[in-house]
C-alpha positions as CSV (number, residue, x, y, z in Angstrom):
1,X,28.7,107.1,82.1
2,X,25.8,105.2,80.5
3,X,22.6,107.3,79.9
4,X,19.8,105.2,81.4
5,X,16.0,105.2,81.6
6,X,14.5,103.2,84.6
7,X,10.7,102.6,84.2
8,X,8.8,102.0,87.3
9,X,5.8,100.1,86.3
10,X,4.1,100.0,89.8
11,X,0.5,100.7,88.3
12,X,1.0,98.9,85.1
13,X,2.1,100.2,81.6
14,X,0.6,101.3,78.4
15,X,2.1,103.0,75.2
16,X,0.5,106.4,76.0
17,X,1.8,106.2,79.6
18,X,5.4,105.5,78.4
19,X,5.4,108.3,76.0
20,X,3.9,110.8,78.4
21,X,6.5,109.9,81.0
22,X,9.4,110.5,78.7
23,X,8.0,113.8,77.5
24,X,7.4,114.8,81.1
25,X,11.0,113.8,81.9
26,X,12.3,116.4,79.5
27,X,12.0,114.9,75.8
28,X,11.3,117.9,73.6
29,X,7.6,117.3,72.5
30,X,8.2,119.2,69.2
31,X,11.1,117.0,68.3
32,X,9.2,113.9,69.1
33,X,6.2,114.8,67.2
34,X,8.4,115.7,64.1
35,X,9.9,112.1,64.2
36,X,6.4,110.6,64.6
37,X,5.3,112.7,61.6
38,X,7.8,111.1,59.5
39,X,5.8,107.8,59.6
40,X,3.5,107.9,56.5
41,X,0.2,107.7,58.5
42,X,-2.4,110.4,58.9
43,X,-5.6,111.0,60.5
44,X,-4.4,111.9,63.9
45,X,-3.4,114.9,66.2
46,X,-0.9,114.2,68.9
47,X,-1.0,116.5,72.0
48,X,0.5,116.3,75.4
49,X,-1.7,117.4,78.3
50,X,-0.7,118.2,82.0
51,X,-2.7,116.4,84.4
52,X,-3.0,115.2,88.0
53,X,-3.2,111.6,89.1
54,X,-3.8,111.2,92.8
55,X,-2.1,114.6,93.3
56,X,1.0,113.7,91.1
57,X,1.7,116.1,88.3
58,X,2.0,114.0,85.1
59,X,1.9,114.2,81.3
60,X,-1.0,112.4,79.3
61,X,-0.1,111.7,75.7
62,X,-3.4,112.1,73.7
63,X,-3.8,110.9,70.2
64,X,-7.1,112.2,68.7
65,X,-8.2,110.1,65.7
66,X,-10.3,111.7,62.9
67,X,-13.1,109.1,63.3
68,X,-13.4,110.4,67.0
69,X,-12.4,107.2,68.5
70,X,-10.9,107.9,71.9
71,X,-7.4,107.1,72.7
72,X,-6.5,105.8,76.0
73,X,-4.5,103.2,77.8
74,X,-7.1,100.6,77.7
75,X,-7.6,100.4,74.0
76,X,-11.0,100.0,72.4
77,X,-10.4,96.4,71.3
78,X,-13.6,96.2,69.2
79,X,-13.1,99.4,67.2
80,X,-9.5,99.7,66.5
81,X,-8.8,99.1,62.7
82,X,-7.0,95.9,61.7
83,X,-3.5,96.6,60.2
84,X,-1.2,93.6,59.2
85,X,2.2,93.5,60.7
86,X,3.9,93.5,57.2
87,X,2.1,96.8,56.5
88,X,3.3,98.4,59.7
89,X,6.9,97.1,58.9
90,X,6.8,98.7,55.5
91,X,5.6,102.0,56.9
92,X,8.6,102.1,59.4
93,X,11.0,101.2,56.7
94,X,9.6,104.0,54.5
95,X,9.9,106.5,57.2
96,X,12.7,109.1,57.5
97,X,13.7,108.3,61.0
98,X,16.9,108.1,63.0
99,X,18.2,104.5,62.6
100,X,18.0,103.7,66.3
101,X,14.4,104.9,66.6
102,X,13.4,102.8,63.5
103,X,15.1,99.8,65.0
104,X,13.6,100.1,68.4
105,X,10.1,100.6,66.8
106,X,10.5,97.7,64.5
107,X,11.6,95.5,67.4
108,X,8.6,96.4,69.4
109,X,6.1,95.6,66.6
110,X,8.0,92.4,65.8
111,X,7.7,90.9,69.3
112,X,4.0,91.8,69.1
113,X,3.5,90.1,65.8
114,X,5.5,87.0,67.0
115,X,3.3,86.9,70.1
116,X,0.1,86.9,68.1
117,X,1.5,84.4,65.6
118,X,2.1,82.0,68.5
119,X,-1.3,82.5,69.9
120,X,-3.0,82.2,66.4
121,X,-0.7,79.6,65.0
122,X,0.0,81.7,61.9
123,X,3.1,83.4,60.3
124,X,4.0,86.7,61.9
125,X,3.8,88.5,58.4
126,X,0.1,87.4,58.3
127,X,-0.8,88.7,61.7
128,X,-3.4,91.4,61.7
129,X,-3.4,93.3,64.9
130,X,-6.6,94.4,66.5
131,X,-5.8,96.4,69.5
132,X,-2.3,97.5,68.5
133,X,-2.8,98.1,64.8
134,X,-4.4,101.5,65.0
135,X,-2.8,104.7,64.4
136,X,-2.7,105.5,68.0
137,X,-0.5,102.6,68.8
138,X,1.9,103.4,66.0
139,X,2.1,106.9,67.4
140,X,2.7,105.5,71.0
141,X,5.5,103.1,69.8
142,X,7.3,105.5,67.4
143,X,6.7,108.4,69.9
144,X,8.2,106.5,72.8
145,X,11.3,105.4,70.7
146,X,11.6,109.0,69.4
147,X,11.6,110.3,73.0
148,X,14.2,107.8,74.1
149,X,16.5,109.1,71.3
150,X,16.0,112.8,72.1
151,X,16.8,112.1,75.8
152,X,19.9,110.2,74.5
153,X,19.0,107.0,76.3
154,X,21.5,104.1,75.7
155,X,20.2,101.6,78.3
156,X,16.6,101.0,79.4
157,X,15.9,99.1,82.8
158,X,12.4,98.2,83.8
159,X,10.9,97.3,87.2
160,X,8.5,94.2,87.7
161,X,5.3,95.1,85.8
162,X,2.0,95.2,87.8
163,X,-1.0,93.4,86.4
164,X,-4.7,93.3,87.1
165,X,-7.0,90.4,87.2
166,X,-10.5,89.3,86.2
167,X,-11.7,89.6,82.6
168,X,-11.5,92.2,79.7
169,X,-13.3,92.6,76.5
170,X,-11.3,92.2,73.3
171,X,-12.0,91.7,69.5
172,X,-12.1,87.8,70.0
173,X,-14.6,88.3,73.0
174,X,-14.2,88.1,76.7
175,X,-10.5,87.3,77.7
176,X,-8.8,86.7,81.0
177,X,-7.1,89.6,82.7
178,X,-4.1,89.9,82.1
179,X,-4.8,89.3,78.3
180,X,-3.2,86.3,76.7
181,X,-1.0,88.6,74.5
182,X,0.4,90.2,77.7
183,X,1.2,87.0,79.4
184,X,2.8,85.6,76.3
185,X,4.9,88.7,75.9
186,X,6.0,88.5,79.6
187,X,7.0,84.9,78.9
188,X,9.3,85.7,76.1
189,X,11.6,87.5,78.3
190,X,10.7,85.9,81.7
191,X,9.7,89.3,82.8
192,X,9.1,89.7,86.5
193,X,5.5,90.7,87.3
194,X,3.1,90.9,90.2
195,X,-0.7,90.7,90.2
196,X,-3.0,92.9,92.3
197,X,-6.6,93.0,93.3
198,X,-7.7,95.2,90.5
199,X,-10.1,94.3,87.7
200,X,-8.9,96.9,85.2
201,X,-6.4,96.3,82.3
202,X,-3.4,97.7,84.1
203,X,-0.9,96.4,81.5
204,X,-1.6,96.6,77.8
205,X,0.1,94.7,75.0
206,X,1.5,97.9,73.5
207,X,3.0,98.9,76.8
208,X,4.4,95.6,77.7
209,X,5.8,95.0,74.2
210,X,7.7,98.4,74.6
211,X,9.4,97.0,77.8
212,X,10.0,93.5,76.4
213,X,11.5,94.9,73.2
214,X,13.5,97.8,74.7
215,X,14.5,96.8,78.3
216,X,18.1,95.7,78.7
217,X,17.3,94.4,82.2
218,X,14.3,94.0,84.4
219,X,15.6,95.1,87.8
220,X,15.4,97.6,90.7
221,X,16.6,101.1,89.9
222,X,20.4,101.0,89.4
223,X,22.9,103.2,91.0
224,X,22.6,106.4,89.0
225,X,23.2,110.1,89.1
226,X,19.5,111.2,88.5
227,X,19.0,114.1,86.1
228,X,15.1,114.1,85.7
229,X,12.1,112.2,86.4
230,X,8.8,111.9,84.6
231,X,5.3,110.5,85.2
232,X,3.1,109.4,82.2
233,X,-0.6,109.3,82.9
234,X,-3.3,106.9,81.8
235,X,-6.8,108.3,81.0
236,X,-8.4,107.3,84.3
237,X,-7.7,109.0,87.7
238,X,-8.0,106.1,90.0
239,X,-8.8,106.8,93.6
240,X,-6.1,105.7,95.9
241,X,-3.6,104.7,93.3
242,X,-1.8,107.0,90.9
243,X,-2.5,105.8,87.3
244,X,0.9,106.6,86.1
245,X,4.2,105.2,84.8
246,X,7.4,106.7,86.4
247,X,10.6,107.0,84.4
248,X,13.8,108.1,86.1
249,X,16.6,109.4,83.7
250,X,20.2,109.6,84.7
251,X,23.8,108.4,84.3
252,X,24.6,105.0,85.7
253,X,27.4,105.1,88.3
254,X,30.1,102.6,87.6
255,X,32.9,102.3,90.2
256,X,35.1,100.0,88.0
257,X,35.2,98.4,84.6
258,X,33.9,95.2,86.2
259,X,33.6,91.8,84.5
260,X,32.1,93.3,81.4
261,X,28.9,92.4,79.7
262,X,28.3,89.0,78.5
263,X,27.5,88.9,74.7
264,X,26.9,86.1,72.1
265,X,29.0,86.1,68.9
266,X,27.3,84.5,66.0
267,X,29.2,83.9,62.5
268,X,28.7,82.2,59.3
269,X,30.8,82.0,56.1
270,X,29.0,82.6,52.7
271,X,30.6,82.3,49.3
272,X,27.4,82.5,47.1
273,X,25.7,85.7,47.9
274,X,26.2,89.3,46.6
275,X,27.4,92.4,48.5
276,X,23.9,93.7,48.3
277,X,22.5,90.6,50.1
278,X,25.2,90.9,52.8
279,X,24.3,94.6,53.2
280,X,20.6,93.7,53.6
281,X,21.5,90.8,56.1
282,X,23.5,93.2,58.4
283,X,20.4,95.6,58.4
284,X,18.1,92.8,59.1
285,X,20.4,91.6,62.0
286,X,20.4,94.9,63.6
287,X,16.6,95.0,63.2
288,X,16.4,91.6,64.9
289,X,18.2,93.1,68.1
290,X,21.9,92.6,67.5
291,X,24.1,95.1,69.2
292,X,26.3,95.2,66.1
293,X,26.7,93.3,62.8
294,X,29.3,93.4,60.1
295,X,30.9,91.4,57.4
296,X,34.6,90.5,56.7
297,X,36.1,89.5,53.3
298,X,37.8,86.1,53.4
299,X,39.3,83.5,51.1
300,X,38.0,79.9,51.3
301,X,39.5,76.7,49.9
302,X,40.4,76.7,46.2
303,X,40.8,80.5,46.5
304,X,37.1,81.3,46.5
305,X,36.2,84.9,47.7
306,X,33.7,84.9,50.4
307,X,32.3,86.8,53.4
308,X,32.1,86.0,57.2
309,X,28.9,87.5,58.6
310,X,29.2,88.4,62.2
311,X,26.7,89.6,64.8
312,X,27.0,90.4,68.5
313,X,23.7,90.0,70.5
314,X,22.3,89.3,73.9
315,X,21.5,85.8,74.9
316,X,17.8,86.7,75.0
317,X,17.6,87.4,71.3
318,X,20.2,84.7,70.1
319,X,17.4,82.5,68.4
320,X,16.0,85.4,66.5
321,X,19.3,86.7,65.3
322,X,20.5,83.2,64.3
323,X,17.1,82.6,62.4
324,X,17.7,85.9,60.5
325,X,21.3,85.0,59.6
326,X,20.3,81.7,58.3
327,X,17.2,83.0,56.3
328,X,19.0,85.9,54.8
329,X,22.2,84.3,53.7
330,X,21.1,80.7,53.1
331,X,24.0,79.4,55.1
332,X,24.2,75.8,56.1
333,X,25.2,76.5,59.6
334,X,26.0,79.1,62.2
335,X,28.7,79.0,64.9
336,X,28.6,80.9,68.2
337,X,30.8,81.7,71.1
338,X,30.2,83.7,74.5
339,X,32.3,86.7,74.8
340,X,32.5,90.0,77.0
341,X,32.5,93.4,76.0
342,X,33.4,96.8,77.7
343,X,31.6,99.7,75.9
344,X,32.9,103.0,76.3
345,X,30.9,105.6,78.2
346,X,29.1,107.8,75.8
347,X,25.9,109.8,75.4
348,X,23.6,110.6,72.5
349,X,22.1,113.9,71.8
350,X,19.7,115.4,69.1
351,X,20.0,119.1,68.0
352,X,17.7,120.8,65.5
353,X,19.4,122.4,62.4
354,X,16.9,124.9,60.9
355,X,14.2,122.6,62.1
356,X,15.7,119.3,61.2
357,X,16.7,116.8,63.9
358,X,20.4,115.7,63.7
359,X,21.8,113.1,66.1
360,X,25.2,113.4,67.7
361,X,27.3,111.1,69.8
362,X,29.6,112.3,72.8
363,X,32.4,110.3,74.0
364,X,35.9,111.2,75.4
365,X,35.2,114.9,74.9
366,X,34.6,114.5,71.2
367,X,31.3,115.2,69.5
368,X,30.5,113.1,66.2
369,X,27.6,113.9,63.9
370,X,25.3,111.1,62.5
371,X,25.9,111.1,58.8
372,X,22.6,109.9,57.5
373,X,20.8,112.7,59.7
374,X,23.2,115.4,58.5
375,X,22.8,114.4,54.9
376,X,19.0,114.3,55.1
377,X,19.0,117.7,56.7
378,X,21.5,119.0,54.0
379,X,19.3,117.7,51.2
380,X,16.1,119.3,52.6
381,X,17.9,122.6,53.3
382,X,19.8,122.8,50.0
383,X,23.0,123.3,51.9
384,X,26.4,121.4,51.7
385,X,26.9,118.5,54.1
386,X,29.9,120.1,55.8
387,X,27.8,123.2,56.7
388,X,25.2,121.2,58.2
389,X,27.6,119.2,60.2
390,X,29.4,122.3,61.4
391,X,26.2,123.8,62.4
392,X,25.3,120.9,64.4
393,X,28.5,120.7,66.3
394,X,28.3,124.4,67.0
395,X,24.8,124.0,68.5
396,X,25.8,121.0,70.6
397,X,29.0,122.6,71.9
398,X,27.4,126.0,72.4
399,X,29.9,127.4,69.9
């Protein structure tokens, strides 16, 4: 069965609310904080506080910044520091994170940068974030992606997102509510949303970007065997309306293999790039949202050795993946076809080997250790790789 997180954004969404909901649903806060700490930023303290919102028990993720700026789900638009997207990307690339956590975080900030670039008519790399550039937003995004990994989430589904109305204050002055960045992000995925008679900023750019970047589908709660539920609180306790995001964690119920999942296959042939360029291209394709990417050796006319670069992706990101393939390889063209896939049911897990997180995959009664995590733990602990892998499997299986 597919491990799924369904986000119910009936009161809006924000980065801290998403993170708090996942921790309340069972993500180990110590492991989450360890992953966040791997990103080379400082000057903050992350805590998780139990609170009540309209009588509902929830968790509030609080990021205390050294300069005493308050962290909340309605970000201080005028005092958040500016940080260019390229700097955030470099920070994430330098961090010792599980690869899926890195990819999810990079995807979130990329959709934010592309949205800002569209609004300000500039290049995404040159975008300087105001609201989302602060340390608190980096913690919210990386923390949420880390919590998804700790919970072993393979699929994210999101409800329609509730929006406020009126006006809000931002770095550029007074803006309509919902903010232009929020509306632009919703438009990129045609995200279903609804407005209510509330003049607060219910949906923040960071919260919406997490859903736009990570949700596989925007739909009602799927048939699932529920294992836990969590509520992530915003800073305000609003009378008559719980200021929370609800997340439901469970295994989706599948009665039959069904027609399979539609997926786009993109390919190009290249005979003038090195293996290093091909490897970098594969990494960039995965970062761009491809489900999988790989290269096959081929022989072209006149016996020239070459590669075919392949990528599988959803239709929603086909333009981004295609553009990355062209930019990185210099190919003169990309071909594509619609295919279907039937992924095997599997689950992800994270165990701590002497304090170091190591991811595992479970499928068909087997447990497989993620090599990169085990290698990093082995290097840090001064132990042989095989010993760390054996310990991880023993912890996972209760041996």
